[in-house]
N, C-alpha and C positions, 0 to 999 in steps of 0.2 A: 072540676075534675071528680070524677066518679069513686068509690069506693077504694075497688081492684088499683087503679093508679095511687090513691090515697097510700095504702097499702104495704106498696113498693118503694115508695118515696121514705114513707117512716123505716120500712128493712132498709134503704142504704144509706139513713142520714144514721141508724144504729151501728153500721159494719161499716161507715165511714169513720164515727167515733172511735169503734174499737178500735181500728188500723192504726189511729193516732196514737191511743193508748201503748201497743203494743209497738212504734216503734219508737215512742218514746223509753221504754223498758233497753231494747236494743241501744241505742244509742248511750242511755247511762252503764251499760255492761261492755257495750263496746268502746265508750269515752267518743261519741262518733260525734262530732260540733257539728257537722254541718246533718245531717240525719237527723240531729238533735231542732235545727231550725226550721224545721217541717214539722215540730209537732204544736208551737205557742207563736200566737201573733207578736207582730213587735212589740207591741202595747202591752204584751201577756206580761204575768209576774206570777209570784210564790207569794201567798200569803203566809208570813209566821216562821221563814223560813226558808230553804238554806241560805237565801241570801232574798234581799230589798232592792225592788228595780225589776228594770225589763230583764226578764231569765234572756230571752238572744244575746244580753249584754254580757250576765251574769257569770251563765252556764259554761260558756268556751276559758273563762280562766278557770273556772273549776274543774272542769276537766281534764286541761293543759298542766298546771301546775299543784291541786290539790289533790285530786283522785287520784291518778298514778301514784302517791307514797303515802295515801291512805290507804288503797288495799290492793293484793295481788289480784283479787278476782271476782266478780261478782253475778247474781245472776237472779235478779227479777222476775215473780211469778203473779199475774194478776188472773182474780177471777171475781165470782159475784158481781159484776158489774151490773149496775143499775141505772138506765138515762132516763130521766124523767123533760122530755121534750117542753118546751113553751116558746113556738113559733123559731125563728135563728137562735135563739138562744137555747143550752138545754144541762141542769143539774146532774150532777154522773158522781157518782158513787164507786170505787172501784178496790177493792180487797188485793192488800201487798204481802206477799211476803220475799223478802231479800234475803239473798244468801250472799256471806262475805267471807273475806281468807285475807287476812293480814299478813302483809310481812313478815319474817322474821328479824324485828327488830322491835323496840320500845316506842322510837318514833312513830309508829303503823298504829300501834295498840295503842298508843294514849289520844291521836287522830281519831279511831271508831271511838272510843269509850269514853273520850276524856281523862286527861292525869292520873287525878286522884281514883279515878273505877282501876284505871290500868294499873295502879303502884300498889292496891289492895289486893288487886286479883291473887299476886303471887307468881305470874307466870317467868319462867326464865329468860334469857338475852336473847333465845333463837325460837323461843318458842312461835310458832303461826297459831293465830285464835281463827274461828268461826265464828261468827257474829250474824245473828238470823235476827230478821228484823220485822216483826209482822206489825202491820196498820192498816189504812185509806190512804188513797188520795180522793178530797172533795174537790170538785174541778167547775169552773163553769166554762163551760166552751160556746164558742159562737165560730156561728155560720156566716160568712163571706164571700160572696164570687163564687158561691155555691160549695164554697170549703171549710169545714170543719176543723177547727185548731182552739187547743188550750187557753183564756183568757186570763183565767185566775184557777191556783191549786194550792191546794192546802192538802200536807203531808199530819195525817193524824199517826202518831203514835199509840199501838194496843198491847204491844210487848215484845220481848225479848230474848235472846238465850247467850250465852257466851260459855264458848268452851274451847278446850284447845284442842285444837285442831289432827286428826289420826288416822286421817285420810291416806288413802296410797297415791302418788303419783306416776309408777311405773311395777313392773310384771302382773302376774295375771293379766285381765280383761285388755289393760293397756296396752303389751307387747303387741295386743292382737288392731290394735286401731295405733292408724299413721296420723290422723289430724288430731291437731292441737288443738284448744279455744288460746285465744292473743285477746287484748284487751283498745284493737285499732283496727284499720281495715287489712291486715293480714289474715284477718280468722277467715275460716273456710266459708264461712256463711256468703263471703264478699267475692268471692269465684265463679266463676259465672263461666 
């Protein structure tokens, strides 16, 4: 393979890996189990939580049963993707900032923060909280039959911020915009 072909293959590998990371974020924010299944290999999983075992078997339960009650909305943003290729494996570090809004219930706040922290914060019964999580994904990707997916993911916390949510949901610019985000396939991104 000449140097130009090798450089193009390297760029394609980097872009395919980046696309997987972005699909994972969409899947998490839309609770899209089918899209999630395109991000991990069947034998791939998390190292150190949020659950142990094959991710493609564990995450559907979390998406369908735990996360809808944990938060009302989320937005995962990725930056500083550093990819170190080693043949058909890659070590990938990505910076993550995830924004979450709770439901206006203690149960939702406790699911996000932990019972002790939710009680200590002194929120009122109907308060919605904004939980901002900063950290990193440290992934091992593997290329099989020309396709890159996650084999192993560590989620490494760096910082967080918890505040009572004071944002608006209607009025002002919101009255000018007809589309609304949803945590399923009714979201406008799926309308083609």
